[in-house]
TORFIKOL-51595 format. One line per 10 residues: number of its first residue (from 1); for each residue x, y, z of C-alpha. Coordinates in steps of 0.5 Angstrom, whole numbers, plus 2048, in hexadecimal, padded with zeros to 3 digits. Layout:
% TORFIKOL-51595
NUM	X/Y/Z | ...
% end
This chain:
% TORFIKOL-51595
1	867/74F/81F | 867/756/81E | 866/756/818 | 860/751/818 | 85C/756/81E | 85E/75B/819 | 85B/759/813 | 855/756/818 | 853/75D/81A | 853/760/814
11	84F/75B/811 | 84A/75D/816 | 849/764/815 | 848/762/80D | 843/75E/80E | 840/763/813 | 840/768/80F | 83D/764/80A | 838/761/80E | 835/76A/810
21	836/76C/807 | 831/765/806 | 82C/768/80C | 82D/76F/809 | 82B/76B/802 | 826/769/805 | 822/76E/807 | 823/773/802 | 821/76E/7FD | 81A/76D/7FE
31	817/774/7FD | 81C/776/7F7 | 818/774/7F2 | 811/777/7F4 | 815/77C/7F8 | 80E/77B/7FE | 80F/77A/806 | 813/780/806 | 80F/786/807 | 80E/78B/801
41	80F/793/804 | 80A/796/806 | 806/79C/803 | 809/7A3/804 | 804/7A8/807 | 803/7AE/805 | 7FF/7B4/807 | 7F9/7B7/802 | 7F5/7BD/802 | 7EE/7BB/7FE
51	7ED/7C2/7F9 | 7E6/7C5/7FA | 7E4/7CA/7F6 | 7E2/7D0/7FB | 7E1/7D8/7FA | 7E7/7DD/7FB | 7E8/7E3/7FB | 7ED/7E5/7F7 | 7F1/7EB/7F9 | 7F7/7EE/7F7
61	7FE/7F2/7F9 | 800/7F9/7F6 | 807/7FB/7F8 | 807/803/7FA | 809/809/7FE | 804/80E/803 | 804/815/802 | 801/81A/806 | 7FA/81D/806 | 7FB/825/806
71	802/828/805 | 804/82F/806 | 80B/833/805 | 80C/839/809 | 80F/83F/807 | 80F/846/809 | 80A/84C/805 | 80F/851/807 | 817/852/807 | 81A/853/80F
81	81E/851/814 | 81C/84B/817 | 81C/84C/81E | 818/847/821 | 816/83F/821 | 80F/83D/824 | 80F/835/824 | 813/82F/825 | 815/82B/81E | 811/825/81C
91	80B/826/822 | 804/827/81F | 801/82E/81E | 7FA/832/81D | 7F9/835/817 | 7F9/83D/818 | 7FE/83C/81D | 805/840/81D | 80C/83D/81B | 810/842/819
101	811/849/81B | 814/84F/817 | 817/856/81A | 810/85A/819 | 813/860/81A | 814/863/813 | 80C/861/812 | 80B/865/819 | 80D/86B/816 | 80A/86A/810
111	802/869/812 | 804/86F/817 | 806/874/811 | 800/872/80D | 7FC/872/813 | 7FE/879/812 | 7FD/87A/80A | 7F4/878/80C | 7F4/87D/811 | 7F7/882/80D
121	7F3/87F/806 | 7EC/880/80B | 7EE/887/80D | 7EE/88A/806 | 7E8/886/804 | 7E4/88B/808 | 7E9/892/806 | 7E6/890/7FF | 7DF/88D/801 | 7DD/895/804
131	7E0/898/7FE | 7DC/893/7F9 | 7D5/895/7FD | 7D7/89C/7FD | 7D8/89D/7F5 | 7D2/89A/7F5 | 7CE/89F/7F7 | 7D3/8A4/7F4 | 7D3/8A1/7EC | 7CB/8A3/7EE
141	7CB/8AA/7EE | 7D1/8AB/7EA | 7D5/8AD/7EF | 7DB/8A8/7ED | 7DC/8A6/7E7 | 7DA/89F/7E4 | 7E1/89D/7E3 | 7E3/89E/7EB | 7DE/899/7EC | 7DF/894/7E8
151	7E7/895/7EC | 7E4/894/7F3 | 7E0/88E/7F1 | 7E5/88A/7EE | 7E9/88C/7F4 | 7E4/889/7F9 | 7E4/882/7F5 | 7EC/882/7F5 | 7EC/883/7FC | 7E7/87D/7FD
161	7EB/878/7F9 | 7F2/87A/7FD | 7ED/878/803 | 7EC/871/800 | 7F4/870/7FD | 7F5/873/804 | 7F1/86E/808 | 7F3/868/802 | 7FA/869/803 | 7F9/869/80C
171	7F6/862/80A | 7FB/860/806 | 801/862/80B | 7FD/85E/810 | 7FD/858/80D | 805/858/80B | 805/859/813 | 801/854/814 | 806/84F/810 | 80B/851/814
181	808/84B/819 | 808/844/814 | 803/840/815 | 801/839/814 | 7FD/838/80E | 7FB/832/80F | 7FB/82D/816 | 7FF/827/816 | 807/825/817 | 80B/82A/816
191	813/827/815 | 819/82A/816 | 81C/833/814 | 820/834/80F | 821/83B/812 | 823/83D/819 | 822/845/81D | 826/849/81A | 826/846/813 | 824/84C/80D
201	81D/84A/809 | 819/84C/803 | 812/84C/801 | 810/846/7FC | 817/843/7FD | 819/83D/7FA | 81A/839/800 | 815/838/805 | 816/839/80D | 813/832/80E
211	80E/82C/80B | 807/82B/810 | 804/824/80C | 7FD/822/80F | 7FE/81B/812 | 7F8/818/812 | 7F4/816/80F | 7FA/814/80A | 7FB/812/803 | 7FE/80C/800
221	7FF/80C/7F8 | 7FF/805/7F4 | 800/802/7ED | 7FC/7FD/7EA | 7FF/7FB/7E2 | 7FA/7FD/7DD | 7F9/7F6/7DB | 7F7/7F3/7E1 | 7F1/7F8/7E0 | 7EF/7F4/7DA
231	7F0/7EE/7DD | 7EC/7F0/7E3 | 7E7/7F3/7DE | 7E6/7ED/7DA | 7E6/7E8/7E0 | 7E0/7EC/7E3 | 7DC/7EC/7DC | 7DD/7E4/7DB | 7DB/7E3/7E1 | 7E1/7E0/7E4
241	7E2/7E5/7EA | 7DC/7E7/7ED | 7DC/7EF/7F0 | 7DE/7EF/7F8 | 7D8/7F3/7FB | 7D6/7FA/7FD | 7DD/7FB/800 | 7E2/7F9/7FB | 7E5/7FF/7FB | 7E9/7FD/801
251	7EF/7FC/803 | 7F4/7FA/808 | 7FC/7FB/809 | 802/7F7/80B | 807/7FB/80D | 80E/7FB/80C | 810/7F5/810 | 80A/7F1/80E | 805/7F2/814 | 7FE/7F4/812
261	7FC/7FC/813 | 7F7/7FB/819 | 7F1/801/814 | 7EE/800/80E | 7ED/805/809 | 7EA/807/803 | 7EC/806/7FB | 7EB/80F/7F9 | 7EC/80E/7F1 | 7F0/80B/7EC
271	7F3/80F/7E6 | 7F0/810/7DF | 7F5/80F/7DC | 7FC/80A/7DB | 803/80D/7DC | 805/80C/7D6 | 80D/80A/7D9 | 80B/805/7DE | 804/802/7DB | 801/802/7E1
281	7FB/806/7E4 | 7FC/80A/7EC | 7F7/809/7F0 | 7F6/80C/7F7 | 7F3/80B/7FE | 7F2/80D/805 | 7F4/80B/80A | 7F2/80E/812 | 7F8/80F/815 | 7F6/812/81C
291	7FD/810/820 | 800/812/819 | 805/80B/81A | 805/80C/812 | 80A/811/80F | 80A/815/809 | 80E/810/803 | 80E/809/807 | 80D/804/802 | 807/7FF/803
301	804/7FA/800 | 7FC/7FB/800 | 7F7/7F5/800 | 7F2/7F6/7FB | 7EB/7F1/7FA | 7EB/7F0/7F3 | 7E5/7EB/7F2 | 7E2/7E4/7F4 | 7E4/7DE/7F1 | 7DE/7D9/7F1
311	7E1/7D0/7F1 | 7E8/7D3/7F2 | 7ED/7CD/7F3 | 7F3/7CF/7F9 | 7F9/7C9/7F9 | 7FD/7CA/7FF | 803/7CD/7FC | 808/7C8/7FF | 805/7C3/7FA | 807/7C7/7F4
321	80E/7C6/7F1 | 810/7C9/7EC | 816/7C7/7E6 | 81B/7CB/7E3 | 817/7CE/7DE | 811/7D1/7E4 | 80D/7CC/7E2 | 808/7C9/7E8 | 807/7C3/7E9 | 803/7BE/7EF
331	802/7B7/7F1 | 7FB/7B4/7F3 | 7F9/7AE/7F5 | 7F5/7A9/7F0 | 7EF/7A6/7F3 | 7F4/7A0/7F1 | 7F8/7A2/7F6 | 7FE/7A4/7F2 | 801/7AA/7F1 | 800/7AE/7EA
341	803/7B5/7E9 | 7FF/7BB/7E6 | 801/7C2/7E3 | 7FE/7C7/7E5 | 7FC/7CF/7E4 | 7FE/7D3/7EA | 7FA/7DB/7EA | 7FD/7DD/7F0 | 7FE/7DB/7F7 | 7F8/7DD/7FC
351	7FB/7DD/803 | 7FF/7D6/803 | 7FC/7D3/7FE | 7FC/7D3/7F6 | 7F6/7D4/7F2 | 7F6/7D0/7EE | 7F2/7D1/7E6 | 7F3/7CA/7E3 | 7F5/7C3/7E4 | 7F1/7C1/7EA
361	7EB/7BF/7EB | 7E6/7C0/7F1 | 7E7/7B9/7F5 | 7EE/7B8/7F3 | 7F3/7B6/7F8 | 7FA/7BB/7F8 | 800/7B8/7FC | 802/7BD/800 | 807/7B9/805 | 80A/7B2/803
371	80D/7B5/7FC | 814/7B3/7FE | 812/7AC/7FF | 80E/7AB/7F9 | 80F/7AA/7F1 | 80A/7A9/7EB | 806/7A4/7EB | 807/7A0/7F2 | 802/79F/7F8 | 802/7A3/7FD
381	7FD/7A4/804 | 7FB/7AA/803 | 7F8/7AE/80A | 7F3/7B4/809 | 7F4/7BB/80C | 7EF/7C0/80D | 7EE/7C3/806 | 7F0/7CB/805 | 7EC/7D0/807 | 7EC/7D8/804
391	7E8/7D9/80B | 7E4/7E0/807 | 7EC/7E3/80A | 7F1/7E0/805 | 7F3/7E6/801 | 7F3/7EA/808 | 7FA/7ED/80A | 7F8/7E8/811 | 7F7/7E2/80E | 7FD/7E2/809
401	801/7E3/80F | 7FE/7DF/815 | 7F9/7DA/811 | 7F9/7D4/814 | 7FB/7CE/810 | 7F8/7C8/80E | 7FB/7C3/814 | 7FB/7C9/819 | 801/7CC/816 | 802/7D3/814
411	804/7D8/810 | 80C/7DA/811 | 80F/7E1/80F | 811/7DF/808 | 80C/7DC/805 | 80A/7DF/800 | 805/7E4/800 | 7FF/7E6/7FC | 803/7EA/7F7 | 800/7EE/7F0
421	806/7E9/7ED | 803/7E3/7EF | 7FD/7E4/7EA | 802/7E5/7E4 | 7FE/7E9/7E0 | 7F7/7E7/7E3 | 7F7/7ED/7E9 | 7EF/7ED/7EB | 7F0/7F3/7F0 | 7EB/7F6/7F4
431	7EE/7FD/7F1 | 7EE/7FA/7EA | 7E6/7F9/7EB | 7E5/7FF/7EE | 7E9/802/7E7 | 7E5/7FD/7E2 | 7DF/800/7E4 | 7E1/807/7E3
% end
């Protein structure tokens, strides 16, 4: 009885499993041949930007350092013991302001000695003058010889010369006495003093007592490759670039921490020769510095307008990828809705965008978001984002750091800036434009 019960239960279980298996096969069977009725996966959604030509003002960042507008080293012009220091280190001084005082006693004594010599010479001149006048009357009546008269005239002239020499000596002694007070040759900020009270100083010594620097305005010296200047000249002549306008000599400044300097400077000049060691040309700009925020020797980046590029194509940097060889490429959405790869030639960065010279045409839809979900030839559903615009300030320091991106994003601090290195031998700088015009 127990065996019948066991085999009966087992048979019912097997029969149930067979029924379920047949039902599953029956459900899958109709859709297998044509794979219909299962519901195809929807095309992935991607964000695209339609590329449109626009006018862009190109700028270039050149590294450089600041230097003082005027520099004067303070040295004594007479020797002696330093009696007193009359300024506070690091303070502002005016031209002619007393800085040091050297012990003046020996120079005062010299002035008094020369003054006495002058009085003696002036007394002697009166005697010789009277003798010469008397002999002039006597020689007419042959009361004295002609030789005696001539000697009297010479003695008078010598006395006159002695007075002149004494006056000159007195003037020199007074000048030396004045040099015992060392004054500031220029206005500016004075640095630390290299000597203290009681030190012995000598006239025109090698080491300066202190250094004064005028910091307002201040110079910024930057260098640019001569090859970039040549490329700029060719672009201007061919019409690829147009002049940035009458204010193209304006220069903006980025500080060491990347923040823009509040005031704009002007390009002063460019060197007339190329440094044979580096193959570069030095450019000098001048900036107002009323708050003395810029100090000599600071590392800065000067942003110079290069020119205007008409019909420029800008692509967001996140849309461009590079292979191990460094070649740039992007994915576009074709007219039939499929993804196609494009090889690009990028010239430089403009804010958060690449300036593309080859590989794209006006109206191309470039994928900027969702690249990880697509492959070449796949169908996608594009969602349009605002097209990139330079806004007239794409290359400015503020725009490079804070330009609003398509979709509402903002530039991150680590984003690439518009540098001369990005131009890869095509540095169209405003400074170069000025140099090219010369």
